[in-house]
NUBA-28297 format. One record per residue (C-alpha): x, y, z. Coordinates in Angstrom, 3 decimals. Example, Ala and Ser with C-alpha at 12.3 -4.5 7.8 and 13.67 -1.06 7.14 Angstrom:
2
- 12.300	-4.500	7.800 $
- 13.670	-1.060	7.140 $
***
This chain:
728
- 25.582	-57.451	25.756 $
- 25.650	-58.636	29.117 $
- 25.099	-62.212	28.327 $
- 28.001	-62.044	25.923 $
- 30.565	-60.391	27.993 $
- 29.138	-60.971	31.347 $
- 31.896	-63.265	32.398 $
- 34.419	-60.232	32.755 $
- 32.612	-58.897	35.669 $
- 35.030	-59.872	38.027 $
- 37.969	-57.838	36.226 $
- 35.221	-54.889	35.816 $
- 34.824	-54.994	39.724 $
- 38.641	-54.975	39.835 $
- 38.578	-51.216	38.043 $
- 36.242	-49.836	40.146 $
- 37.533	-46.395	41.119 $
- 40.956	-46.953	39.649 $
- 39.955	-45.637	36.131 $
- 39.053	-42.588	34.813 $
- 38.522	-40.842	31.392 $
- 39.289	-37.243	30.838 $
- 41.723	-34.348	30.076 $
- 44.994	-35.154	31.491 $
- 46.140	-32.416	33.679 $
- 48.714	-31.662	36.332 $
- 48.291	-29.630	39.269 $
- 45.091	-27.929	37.621 $
- 47.081	-27.198	34.631 $
- 45.296	-27.975	31.734 $
- 47.674	-29.423	29.325 $
- 47.982	-28.465	25.511 $
- 46.114	-31.662	24.185 $
- 43.092	-32.063	22.000 $
- 41.841	-35.558	23.289 $
- 40.936	-37.360	26.771 $
- 42.733	-40.011	27.971 $
- 42.041	-43.258	29.947 $
- 43.940	-42.793	33.292 $
- 44.315	-45.795	35.437 $
- 45.650	-45.413	39.099 $
- 47.752	-48.416	39.861 $
- 49.746	-49.080	43.099 $
- 53.634	-48.720	42.945 $
- 54.067	-52.387	44.120 $
- 52.876	-55.770	42.122 $
- 51.516	-57.219	45.322 $
- 49.086	-54.501	46.229 $
- 47.733	-54.725	42.720 $
- 44.589	-56.932	43.679 $
- 41.648	-54.945	45.093 $
- 40.324	-57.535	47.298 $
- 41.108	-61.235	48.262 $
- 39.224	-62.577	45.475 $
- 39.652	-59.735	42.949 $
- 41.756	-60.334	39.760 $
- 44.906	-57.980	39.515 $
- 44.348	-54.388	37.573 $
- 47.007	-55.477	35.003 $
- 44.681	-58.626	33.913 $
- 41.735	-56.394	33.786 $
- 43.002	-53.780	31.368 $
- 44.678	-56.529	29.582 $
- 41.492	-58.046	28.766 $
- 39.753	-54.903	28.084 $
- 42.668	-54.180	25.378 $
- 41.640	-57.631	24.050 $
- 38.005	-56.954	23.544 $
- 38.833	-53.821	21.854 $
- 40.251	-55.790	19.133 $
- 37.417	-58.020	18.448 $
- 34.449	-55.191	19.508 $
- 35.073	-51.543	20.137 $
- 31.250	-51.279	21.485 $
- 31.690	-54.034	23.945 $
- 35.069	-52.135	24.843 $
- 33.012	-49.182	26.131 $
- 30.445	-51.008	27.688 $
- 32.952	-52.878	30.094 $
- 34.739	-49.655	30.497 $
- 31.116	-48.249	31.712 $
- 30.895	-51.346	33.949 $
- 34.280	-50.645	35.347 $
- 33.264	-46.886	36.429 $
- 34.053	-44.945	33.544 $
- 31.982	-41.968	33.082 $
- 31.587	-41.185	29.159 $
- 28.907	-38.351	29.926 $
- 25.388	-38.213	28.743 $
- 24.285	-39.004	25.305 $
- 24.526	-35.976	22.935 $
- 27.907	-35.063	24.678 $
- 31.507	-35.493	22.739 $
- 32.400	-37.472	25.359 $
- 29.487	-39.941	25.032 $
- 30.354	-40.605	21.158 $
- 33.905	-40.129	20.514 $
- 35.933	-42.985	20.152 $
- 38.270	-44.393	22.840 $
- 41.737	-45.785	22.065 $
- 43.047	-48.527	24.189 $
- 46.088	-46.202	25.451 $
- 46.376	-45.762	29.147 $
- 48.233	-43.308	31.321 $
- 49.158	-44.805	34.607 $
- 49.404	-42.852	37.732 $
- 51.545	-44.893	39.752 $
- 51.960	-44.347	43.538 $
- 55.662	-43.949	44.352 $
- 55.123	-44.067	47.817 $
- 54.214	-47.469	48.107 $
- 56.882	-48.537	45.748 $
- 59.634	-47.065	48.124 $
- 61.603	-49.453	49.815 $
- 63.194	-49.326	53.568 $
- 66.573	-48.581	52.056 $
- 65.504	-45.717	49.904 $
- 65.077	-47.425	46.274 $
- 62.051	-47.782	44.524 $
- 60.819	-51.464	43.927 $
- 58.220	-50.352	40.940 $
- 55.927	-52.983	39.361 $
- 55.727	-51.347	36.051 $
- 57.800	-54.154	34.505 $
- 55.303	-56.772	35.848 $
- 52.310	-54.532	34.596 $
- 53.617	-54.068	30.982 $
- 55.265	-57.430	30.523 $
- 53.149	-60.300	32.156 $
- 54.817	-63.344	32.886 $
- 51.847	-65.415	33.652 $
- 50.396	-65.143	30.042 $
- 49.317	-68.638	30.277 $
- 47.260	-68.391	33.399 $
- 45.376	-65.540	31.885 $
- 44.801	-67.432	29.147 $
- 43.282	-70.191	30.684 $
- 40.982	-67.977	32.682 $
- 39.357	-66.551	29.218 $
- 37.133	-68.523	26.683 $
- 38.720	-69.270	23.129 $
- 36.848	-66.267	21.679 $
- 39.283	-63.672	23.810 $
- 42.466	-65.773	22.493 $
- 44.116	-62.720	20.964 $
- 47.184	-60.465	21.162 $
- 46.360	-57.587	23.257 $
- 48.658	-54.981	21.763 $
- 48.391	-51.585	23.558 $
- 50.430	-48.834	25.174 $
- 50.769	-47.754	28.750 $
- 52.231	-43.994	29.585 $
- 53.655	-43.907	33.110 $
- 52.575	-40.566	34.991 $
- 54.498	-39.989	37.965 $
- 54.946	-37.095	40.753 $
- 58.140	-37.528	42.203 $
- 58.076	-34.430	44.347 $
- 55.576	-35.853	46.489 $
- 57.835	-38.511	47.672 $
- 61.218	-38.714	49.466 $
- 63.974	-39.752	47.519 $
- 62.324	-38.182	44.208 $
- 65.623	-38.339	42.066 $
- 65.937	-42.069	42.943 $
- 62.166	-42.564	41.885 $
- 63.240	-41.137	38.499 $
- 65.848	-43.539	37.975 $
- 64.022	-46.473	39.078 $
- 61.291	-45.526	36.514 $
- 63.802	-45.125	33.614 $
- 65.501	-48.626	34.377 $
- 62.015	-50.360	34.362 $
- 61.502	-49.006	30.961 $
- 64.646	-50.333	29.667 $
- 63.908	-53.587	31.254 $
- 60.369	-53.664	29.582 $
- 62.013	-52.831	26.268 $
- 64.092	-55.902	26.409 $
- 61.325	-58.110	27.845 $
- 59.029	-57.152	25.088 $
- 61.718	-58.179	22.896 $
- 62.234	-61.661	24.237 $
- 58.300	-62.223	24.542 $
- 57.724	-61.739	20.891 $
- 60.195	-64.640	20.117 $
- 57.946	-66.898	22.344 $
- 54.786	-68.290	20.854 $
- 51.713	-69.264	23.021 $
- 49.429	-70.989	21.019 $
- 45.790	-69.894	21.454 $
- 46.548	-67.983	24.521 $
- 46.441	-64.171	25.421 $
- 49.891	-62.297	24.872 $
- 50.088	-59.191	26.465 $
- 52.151	-56.220	24.999 $
- 51.893	-52.867	26.772 $
- 54.700	-50.636	24.847 $
- 55.182	-47.583	27.388 $
- 55.208	-44.342	25.940 $
- 57.337	-41.401	27.183 $
- 56.158	-40.796	30.992 $
- 54.568	-37.848	32.314 $
- 56.779	-36.433	35.304 $
- 55.947	-33.627	37.728 $
- 59.240	-32.291	39.415 $
- 57.287	-29.306	40.329 $
- 58.183	-29.595	44.083 $
- 61.485	-31.170	43.240 $
- 64.278	-28.431	44.590 $
- 66.883	-27.525	42.006 $
- 70.337	-28.930	43.064 $
- 73.641	-30.262	41.378 $
- 72.481	-33.454	42.447 $
- 69.195	-32.859	40.468 $
- 71.056	-31.460	37.498 $
- 73.343	-34.416	37.195 $
- 70.555	-36.764	37.543 $
- 68.737	-35.268	34.741 $
- 71.625	-34.908	32.678 $
- 72.145	-38.504	33.001 $
- 68.740	-39.541	32.064 $
- 68.369	-37.268	28.763 $
- 71.881	-38.550	27.630 $
- 70.430	-42.018	28.140 $
- 67.983	-41.210	25.702 $
- 65.017	-41.227	28.134 $
- 61.966	-39.348	26.840 $
- 59.065	-37.250	28.568 $
- 55.564	-36.587	27.163 $
- 54.876	-34.167	29.544 $
- 57.376	-32.592	32.201 $
- 56.415	-30.030	34.942 $
- 59.358	-28.127	36.294 $
- 59.545	-25.157	38.831 $
- 62.415	-22.954	39.047 $
- 61.192	-22.327	42.849 $
- 63.632	-18.742	42.514 $
- 62.149	-17.675	45.898 $
- 62.386	-21.028	47.657 $
- 64.974	-21.904	50.521 $
- 67.845	-23.119	48.228 $
- 67.720	-20.286	45.980 $
- 67.827	-17.436	48.820 $
- 70.683	-18.991	50.671 $
- 72.871	-20.503	48.355 $
- 72.612	-18.003	46.040 $
- 75.540	-18.558	43.100 $
- 75.429	-22.105	43.722 $
- 71.785	-22.404	43.054 $
- 72.632	-20.490	40.004 $
- 75.155	-23.131	38.713 $
- 72.788	-25.787	39.598 $
- 70.208	-24.056	37.543 $
- 72.261	-23.566	34.495 $
- 73.498	-26.943	34.412 $
- 69.754	-28.317	34.431 $
- 68.503	-25.974	31.805 $
- 71.520	-26.899	29.455 $
- 70.404	-30.099	29.614 $
- 66.804	-29.828	29.516 $
- 67.285	-27.425	26.420 $
- 70.189	-29.293	25.110 $
- 71.867	-28.203	21.803 $
- 72.424	-31.805	21.018 $
- 69.973	-33.403	18.794 $
- 68.991	-36.950	19.551 $
- 66.589	-38.489	17.474 $
- 64.882	-41.661	18.235 $
- 65.963	-44.857	16.979 $
- 64.619	-48.265	17.128 $
- 67.545	-49.793	19.130 $
- 67.819	-47.004	21.448 $
- 64.103	-45.605	21.888 $
- 62.044	-47.847	24.433 $
- 58.798	-46.789	23.491 $
- 56.442	-46.532	20.977 $
- 57.628	-45.037	17.452 $
- 56.420	-41.460	17.259 $
- 54.076	-40.563	14.627 $
- 54.895	-36.415	14.308 $
- 57.852	-34.420	14.237 $
- 56.903	-33.041	17.473 $
- 57.050	-36.424	19.381 $
- 60.622	-37.073	18.012 $
- 62.004	-34.615	20.646 $
- 62.990	-36.187	23.823 $
- 60.800	-33.704	25.778 $
- 57.260	-33.485	23.851 $
- 55.767	-30.817	26.115 $
- 57.314	-28.803	29.093 $
- 55.387	-26.299	31.944 $
- 58.342	-24.137	33.205 $
- 56.957	-22.288	36.107 $
- 59.317	-19.006	36.818 $
- 56.980	-17.399	39.136 $
- 58.415	-16.019	42.532 $
- 61.255	-14.561	40.488 $
- 62.200	-11.010	41.807 $
- 63.386	-8.200	39.360 $
- 67.112	-9.373	39.471 $
- 66.101	-12.470	37.482 $
- 68.374	-14.905	38.581 $
- 68.617	-17.633	35.995 $
- 66.373	-15.967	33.365 $
- 69.431	-15.520	31.387 $
- 70.824	-18.610	31.386 $
- 67.023	-20.377	30.169 $
- 66.934	-17.956	27.549 $
- 70.413	-18.539	26.168 $
- 69.937	-22.091	26.201 $
- 66.254	-22.125	24.435 $
- 67.588	-20.445	21.669 $
- 69.296	-23.500	20.508 $
- 67.371	-25.805	21.947 $
- 67.093	-29.171	20.085 $
- 65.071	-31.037	23.010 $
- 61.531	-29.331	23.342 $
- 58.898	-29.022	20.989 $
- 56.016	-27.393	23.106 $
- 56.776	-24.893	25.763 $
- 54.202	-23.147	28.165 $
- 55.984	-20.593	30.352 $
- 54.521	-19.106	33.457 $
- 56.524	-15.816	34.043 $
- 55.978	-13.449	36.815 $
- 57.740	-9.754	36.873 $
- 56.748	-7.122	39.147 $
- 54.508	-4.421	36.953 $
- 56.334	-1.540	38.670 $
- 59.937	-2.526	37.583 $
- 59.793	-1.520	33.984 $
- 63.811	-1.945	33.574 $
- 63.240	-5.817	34.454 $
- 60.270	-5.751	32.280 $
- 62.148	-4.735	29.560 $
- 65.108	-6.777	29.977 $
- 62.708	-9.811	30.037 $
- 61.246	-9.177	27.047 $
- 64.291	-8.668	25.245 $
- 65.438	-12.218	26.518 $
- 62.347	-13.713	25.336 $
- 62.925	-11.998	21.905 $
- 66.532	-13.387	21.639 $
- 65.105	-17.082	23.126 $
- 62.252	-17.588	20.925 $
- 62.124	-15.193	17.993 $
- 65.993	-13.720	17.292 $
- 68.328	-14.953	14.397 $
- 70.036	-17.162	16.408 $
- 66.861	-18.964	17.734 $
- 65.271	-18.974	13.811 $
- 68.166	-20.787	12.779 $
- 68.746	-23.630	15.402 $
- 65.996	-24.012	17.864 $
- 63.477	-26.916	17.355 $
- 60.507	-25.275	19.306 $
- 57.347	-25.620	17.521 $
- 54.596	-24.201	19.970 $
- 54.993	-21.453	22.855 $
- 52.442	-20.563	25.124 $
- 52.453	-18.034	28.053 $
- 50.097	-19.528	30.953 $
- 46.837	-17.490	31.510 $
- 47.758	-16.910	35.213 $
- 50.877	-14.736	34.126 $
- 51.216	-11.528	35.979 $
- 53.641	-9.178	34.160 $
- 53.672	-6.382	31.665 $
- 53.081	-6.172	28.100 $
- 53.747	-2.516	27.477 $
- 54.567	-0.975	24.180 $
- 57.714	0.015	25.711 $
- 58.191	-3.859	26.724 $
- 57.485	-5.005	23.074 $
- 59.660	-2.071	21.692 $
- 62.502	-3.695	23.686 $
- 61.399	-6.997	22.285 $
- 61.646	-5.783	18.846 $
- 65.083	-4.116	19.205 $
- 66.572	-7.812	19.480 $
- 64.170	-9.650	17.355 $
- 64.675	-7.693	14.248 $
- 68.361	-6.813	14.575 $
- 71.192	-8.774	12.751 $
- 73.186	-8.198	15.868 $
- 70.916	-9.638	18.554 $
- 73.646	-10.241	21.157 $
- 75.052	-6.658	20.874 $
- 71.464	-5.221	21.199 $
- 70.375	-7.444	24.149 $
- 73.582	-6.183	25.983 $
- 73.865	-2.810	24.963 $
- 77.595	-3.323	24.012 $
- 79.347	-1.870	20.726 $
- 79.586	-3.296	17.325 $
- 82.622	-5.610	16.939 $
- 85.029	-4.880	14.042 $
- 84.925	-8.727	13.617 $
- 81.544	-10.046	12.271 $
- 79.604	-12.432	15.149 $
- 80.206	-15.970	14.456 $
- 79.432	-19.303	15.896 $
- 81.927	-21.554	17.696 $
- 82.816	-24.767	19.814 $
- 84.153	-24.280	23.053 $
- 87.161	-26.936	23.553 $
- 86.825	-29.336	26.324 $
- 88.095	-28.471	29.363 $
- 88.726	-24.846	28.808 $
- 88.011	-22.380	31.156 $
- 85.558	-19.587	30.616 $
- 84.393	-16.472	32.662 $
- 80.594	-16.855	33.524 $
- 78.989	-13.314	34.538 $
- 76.328	-14.934	36.249 $
- 74.138	-11.422	37.290 $
- 72.286	-10.256	33.979 $
- 73.431	-6.460	34.051 $
- 74.434	-4.085	32.030 $
- 78.419	-4.046	32.495 $
- 79.005	-7.033	35.140 $
- 82.005	-7.472	36.876 $
- 81.812	-10.109	39.196 $
- 82.396	-13.568	37.440 $
- 82.960	-17.450	38.211 $
- 85.665	-19.273	36.652 $
- 84.458	-22.521	35.171 $
- 85.120	-25.294	32.620 $
- 83.138	-27.885	30.832 $
- 84.024	-31.694	30.667 $
- 82.784	-31.925	26.956 $
- 82.723	-29.616	23.785 $
- 80.000	-26.868	24.006 $
- 78.423	-26.267	20.583 $
- 76.622	-22.974	19.340 $
- 78.901	-20.486	21.589 $
- 78.192	-17.336	19.724 $
- 80.784	-14.239	19.862 $
- 79.869	-10.742	19.872 $
- 81.591	-7.343	19.940 $
- 85.008	-8.898	18.990 $
- 87.538	-6.603	18.413 $
- 89.578	-9.411	16.841 $
- 92.509	-9.101	18.736 $
- 91.729	-9.478	22.771 $
- 92.682	-12.662	24.522 $
- 89.179	-12.866	26.154 $
- 85.985	-12.645	23.920 $
- 82.620	-12.046	24.772 $
- 80.255	-14.966	23.873 $
- 77.046	-16.152	24.748 $
- 77.332	-19.882	26.068 $
- 74.235	-21.883	26.077 $
- 72.622	-22.356	29.582 $
- 75.137	-19.774	31.007 $
- 74.114	-16.543	29.148 $
- 76.740	-13.888	28.750 $
- 80.427	-15.114	29.440 $
- 84.066	-14.606	28.065 $
- 86.146	-17.252	26.649 $
- 89.946	-17.278	25.470 $
- 90.266	-16.901	21.715 $
- 92.430	-19.663	21.507 $
- 89.896	-22.114	23.037 $
- 87.176	-21.409	20.337 $
- 87.026	-23.440	17.210 $
- 84.909	-21.193	14.855 $
- 82.676	-22.905	12.289 $
- 81.384	-21.758	8.931 $
- 78.320	-19.763	9.275 $
- 75.530	-22.097	8.039 $
- 72.723	-19.435	8.254 $
- 70.708	-19.292	5.137 $
- 69.940	-16.380	3.389 $
- 66.078	-16.605	4.321 $
- 65.843	-18.578	7.336 $
- 62.237	-20.521	8.013 $
- 61.384	-20.540	11.974 $
- 59.899	-23.738	13.273 $
- 58.145	-21.795	15.830 $
- 54.956	-21.496	14.279 $
- 52.323	-21.417	17.032 $
- 51.946	-18.775	19.641 $
- 49.424	-18.822	22.867 $
- 48.964	-15.888	24.721 $
- 46.834	-14.770	27.542 $
- 44.132	-12.099	26.900 $
- 44.455	-10.231	29.783 $
- 43.668	-6.430	29.849 $
- 46.150	-5.600	32.264 $
- 49.014	-6.328	29.996 $
- 48.785	-3.108	28.676 $
- 48.847	-1.745	24.895 $
- 51.689	-3.730	23.531 $
- 49.549	-6.659	22.372 $
- 49.246	-5.193	18.636 $
- 52.301	-4.388	18.383 $
- 53.749	-7.703	19.473 $
- 51.231	-9.616	17.005 $
- 52.382	-7.449	13.770 $
- 56.114	-7.895	14.914 $
- 55.709	-11.730	15.215 $
- 52.702	-12.318	12.801 $
- 54.649	-13.139	9.732 $
- 56.141	-15.952	11.488 $
- 53.250	-17.710	12.939 $
- 50.566	-20.297	11.342 $
- 48.637	-20.693	14.585 $
- 47.716	-18.263	17.310 $
- 45.454	-18.701	20.344 $
- 44.255	-16.333	22.839 $
- 43.123	-17.669	26.339 $
- 41.617	-15.515	28.969 $
- 39.171	-12.852	29.682 $
- 37.666	-10.395	27.519 $
- 39.953	-8.745	24.681 $
- 39.878	-5.120	23.561 $
- 36.871	-5.159	21.579 $
- 37.942	-2.023	19.590 $
- 40.452	-3.658	17.920 $
- 40.416	-6.294	15.150 $
- 41.711	-9.851	15.286 $
- 45.340	-8.266	13.941 $
- 45.422	-10.509	10.981 $
- 46.700	-7.732	8.545 $
- 50.418	-8.962	9.244 $
- 49.706	-12.716	9.760 $
- 50.473	-13.905	5.764 $
- 50.865	-17.218	6.805 $
- 48.247	-17.729	9.291 $
- 46.546	-20.986	8.941 $
- 44.139	-21.210	12.391 $
- 43.406	-18.596	14.989 $
- 41.896	-19.872	18.369 $
- 39.876	-17.443	20.809 $
- 38.595	-18.440	24.215 $
- 36.347	-16.647	26.485 $
- 34.141	-17.194	29.699 $
- 31.168	-17.211	27.211 $
- 32.494	-18.341	23.577 $
- 35.276	-20.649	22.102 $
- 35.959	-19.918	18.626 $
- 38.739	-21.439	16.080 $
- 38.760	-19.954	12.776 $
- 40.703	-21.958	9.779 $
- 41.971	-19.563	6.908 $
- 44.040	-22.339	4.783 $
- 40.862	-22.603	2.275 $
- 40.066	-18.946	2.411 $
- 39.575	-18.096	-0.831 $
- 39.215	-14.309	-0.671 $
- 41.938	-11.564	-0.648 $
- 44.021	-11.639	2.748 $
- 43.558	-8.097	3.180 $
- 39.567	-9.056	4.073 $
- 40.941	-10.665	6.893 $
- 42.007	-7.428	8.619 $
- 38.673	-6.239	9.148 $
- 37.272	-9.060	11.236 $
- 36.234	-8.085	14.583 $
- 35.784	-10.631	17.970 $
- 33.453	-9.123	20.452 $
- 32.832	-11.805	23.140 $
- 30.636	-9.782	25.016 $
- 28.189	-9.557	22.345 $
- 27.606	-13.146	21.810 $
- 24.350	-13.098	19.744 $
- 25.787	-10.467	17.266 $
- 29.007	-12.557	16.922 $
- 26.986	-15.773	16.366 $
- 24.358	-13.977	13.758 $
- 27.475	-12.562	12.016 $
- 27.999	-16.195	11.073 $
- 24.788	-15.834	8.825 $
- 25.962	-13.294	6.691 $
- 27.297	-14.823	3.752 $
- 29.271	-11.526	2.853 $
- 31.089	-11.668	5.977 $
- 34.286	-13.232	5.738 $
- 34.120	-14.400	9.362 $
- 31.447	-17.067	8.355 $
- 33.399	-18.904	5.816 $
- 36.246	-18.876	8.159 $
- 34.873	-20.200	11.690 $
- 34.999	-23.799	11.949 $
- 34.449	-24.878	15.469 $
- 32.247	-22.757	17.810 $
- 31.422	-23.667	21.637 $
- 28.814	-21.322	23.268 $
- 28.264	-21.492	26.801 $
- 24.780	-20.879	28.133 $
- 25.490	-20.411	31.870 $
- 28.424	-17.743	31.093 $
- 26.153	-15.992	29.108 $
- 23.014	-16.026	31.382 $
- 25.256	-14.639	34.501 $
- 26.728	-12.063	32.593 $
- 23.866	-10.801	30.159 $
- 20.657	-12.237	31.558 $
- 18.353	-14.763	30.048 $
- 17.042	-12.365	27.239 $
- 20.780	-12.604	25.746 $
- 20.900	-16.320	25.935 $
- 17.419	-16.549	23.996 $
- 19.001	-14.276	21.384 $
- 22.044	-16.446	20.993 $
- 20.065	-19.780	20.606 $
- 17.891	-18.034	18.041 $
- 20.938	-16.900	16.022 $
- 22.839	-20.262	16.499 $
- 19.933	-22.206	15.193 $
- 20.120	-19.831	12.139 $
- 23.592	-20.704	11.632 $
- 22.994	-24.296	11.800 $
- 20.691	-23.737	9.164 $
- 22.324	-21.741	6.389 $
- 25.996	-21.787	7.293 $
- 27.867	-24.438	5.489 $
- 31.319	-24.040	7.007 $
- 31.205	-24.378	10.719 $
- 32.012	-28.321	11.312 $
- 31.742	-28.331	15.158 $
- 29.330	-26.681	17.478 $
- 29.456	-27.429	21.371 $
- 26.504	-26.124	23.524 $
- 26.987	-26.047	27.239 $
- 23.928	-25.593	28.593 $
- 22.444	-25.509	32.440 $
- 19.596	-27.471	33.546 $
- 16.964	-24.896	32.600 $
- 18.005	-25.039	28.703 $
- 18.170	-28.528	28.526 $
- 14.835	-28.464	26.511 $
- 16.999	-27.033	23.652 $
- 18.802	-30.103	23.324 $
- 16.615	-32.112	20.404 $
- 16.650	-28.555	18.103 $
- 20.180	-28.521	18.376 $
- 20.832	-32.027	17.843 $
- 18.822	-32.233	14.744 $
- 21.704	-30.957	12.806 $
- 24.432	-33.419	14.225 $
- 25.618	-35.803	11.740 $
- 24.764	-33.454	8.373 $
- 26.621	-33.754	5.356 $
- 28.652	-30.521	4.347 $
- 29.120	-29.607	0.532 $
- 33.072	-29.714	1.150 $
- 35.743	-32.730	1.391 $
- 37.103	-33.759	4.369 $
- 40.112	-34.407	2.215 $
- 40.824	-34.696	-1.386 $
- 40.548	-38.140	-3.036 $
- 43.853	-40.207	-2.990 $
- 45.884	-40.142	-6.115 $
- 45.739	-43.944	-6.298 $
- 41.979	-43.903	-6.524 $
- 42.076	-41.687	-9.173 $
- 44.406	-43.552	-11.107 $
- 42.814	-46.729	-10.762 $
- 39.278	-44.788	-11.774 $
- 41.227	-43.408	-14.836 $
- 42.619	-47.028	-15.774 $
- 39.297	-48.431	-16.050 $
- 37.925	-45.861	-18.020 $
- 40.092	-45.421	-20.638 $
- 38.906	-45.531	-23.965 $
- 39.509	-48.828	-26.174 $
- 40.520	-48.845	-29.944 $
- 37.274	-49.152	-31.997 $
- 36.794	-52.569	-33.691 $
- 37.341	-53.029	-37.464 $
- 34.267	-54.980	-37.763 $
- 30.928	-53.504	-38.572 $
- 28.775	-53.837	-35.650 $
- 25.590	-55.642	-35.922 $
- 23.371	-53.197	-34.334 $
- 23.495	-50.010	-36.573 $
- 21.645	-47.730	-34.147 $
- 24.154	-48.285	-31.101 $
- 27.309	-48.036	-33.185 $
- 27.027	-44.674	-34.177 $
- 26.823	-43.324	-30.647 $
- 30.253	-41.735	-29.573 $
- 32.335	-43.339	-26.657 $
- 32.024	-41.598	-23.303 $
- 34.100	-38.776	-23.617 $
- 35.434	-37.400	-19.471 $
- 36.993	-34.114	-19.904 $
- 39.065	-32.546	-17.525 $
- 35.779	-30.842	-15.736 $
- 33.878	-33.873	-15.590 $
- 36.808	-35.827	-13.999 $
- 37.443	-33.054	-11.435 $
- 33.326	-33.294	-10.650 $
- 33.562	-37.187	-10.354 $
- 36.717	-36.762	-7.934 $
- 35.131	-34.191	-5.826 $
- 31.707	-36.058	-5.397 $
- 33.899	-39.544	-4.884 $
- 36.025	-37.837	-1.839 $
- 34.595	-38.338	1.567 $
- 32.529	-35.504	3.026 $
- 32.974	-33.372	5.836 $
- 30.137	-34.476	8.735 $
- 29.324	-31.546	10.961 $
- 29.075	-32.595	14.517 $
- 26.653	-30.921	17.116 $
- 26.772	-31.646	20.821 $
- 24.686	-30.693	23.343 $
- 26.174	-31.038	27.115 $
- 23.687	-30.756	29.659 $
- 25.348	-29.413	33.135 $
- 24.099	-29.956	36.753 $
- 23.232	-28.015	39.494 $
- 26.477	-28.574	41.035 $
- 28.876	-28.459	37.811 $
- 27.862	-25.002	36.185 $
- 31.633	-23.805	36.320 $
- 32.984	-27.213	35.760 $
- 35.299	-26.895	32.620 $
- 36.591	-30.305	33.083 $
- 35.361	-31.435	29.841 $
- 36.235	-28.175	27.694 $
- 38.702	-29.831	25.343 $
- 40.763	-27.018	23.504 $
- 39.099	-26.266	20.519 $
***
């Protein structure tokens, strides 16, 4: 390998201490992702891309690595390792998984800032190299291939002065890249390396950017200009200086910002207006694929919370949302009101009809109540046919609630304080029509009508300015929110079972993340008829259950128990063929170090014995990851002996094209009229393939599931390092 690829050593040297391979995180917040990323730390300016006087630019190094990946993936990993990338040790998942040539670029914006406050980003020069000929002449003929890859910018604009200018500069760079790429594809460089780094939606951290009208206007312009984000971090900073001193002005800026971030206008990507890699899934078609919204620091009055939830109910821009919400545990009225608003935002009749949110997570660091009284308030809004009237405690109107569009330029009263009977309001107007305005408690005669305006919450609008649309709500609404992630916090209260029984019929995926659950309860699956996946994460054990192929009655699922304090007992239950748990568990991670500290060495020994028995007799588990401290490293060979074993089930059904091709060549031909010379063979009946035989053939022909067993050897100084714990 060294003799063949050693000529690339200077480029590997250029990447030293600039490239890592790990889970993407921002401010120690692990994102909801299922893979690691190659992350490259690049200077903000082009003239600083060389690491030394004689070192080639970082851009050239990544380009050549991408080209090598097209030829030989093993060589690609070898060169990455020589560039300083840590792939762990043999036996770890990180060591064996395939690494795509997709890069997350961490851009140093401080270096790109000019004297006048603008930003001279080298992102354009990185993705679209103008010196293709020079690079091609440096490489032997064997590397004359096209370097197609993708680069995802990652910027933390809150860490520099003029952060909004940095956002605008990044978006302009993306637009220039798209135009340059179109021009480059029209040119031909015979026999030379042609770099094509297509940008993916950026990762943006706005956590330290204060919420102002300028920020709201900037984000509105960028979203309307079809800027996309793969991940976005935002903090409301409700206890910051601006929120405390400016009061209503801050709330107006927040309402304007949240209205645009959770826009009610759908903007699907098109090849002409979408300067990124084309999306592969429905979630990736939204302008913001994943958002972390921190609402910590809000007091019991909840300034802006109603605005945020009213916008989320008709959200058309965000697919995945992780919410950090902090409420005083002593303020029961505020807590109940917060849960009412969350019911309206995510699970109400309005949200089920209009919102495109698919996944909701509540951060494990959340410090709020989830008592039975809170969830009773939640249920009152979620299950109501008139959620707005239930939310505000207002009387039933003589006219049915309806959806309307507020006329452009029309004035409306904004009751910015979320209280039962508000009296103070601001008179506002919009420069464009506002869709999905919901009326409630309408007597059919008053000039001013009670409405919920997305992004502003409770308002009043004049009847003449409302253009009512025909009710498009189907008889049976199919919710888009199908995935819920909750922290398993014992301090939440007794409302968790009631919450899950209420939202369970909507969910296909449920995750618990946090400390020990109440082990006296079942897994709350009796009210989850559509549940397909359940993930449980604890300090000792991570488990993922799959119910898509569960053949027994759904009632059996209600008997499943999960006790992460008794890891040996839980693991040994997986060997019981009569236990439905054994046929549902697909992925398992066992952490010997945490078991050792919590329960002692004897518990680890029992767990090891039980886990080896499971691998011997259980044919359902597809993935096992053992995390072991140094004194248990000797067990590696015993576990790895089960690695890459074939399981008696199909990875996926045989494609219909293969079935048709097989049947076409096996079709019985008409018998010949001539008498066969060999009378002994002529009397044999033709091969008869009935339905049973064909199903067996197709089952054997389908690709089987290959079990993967990994053994991660922790060192003395990283026993508590969860950096490599990819979410199951």
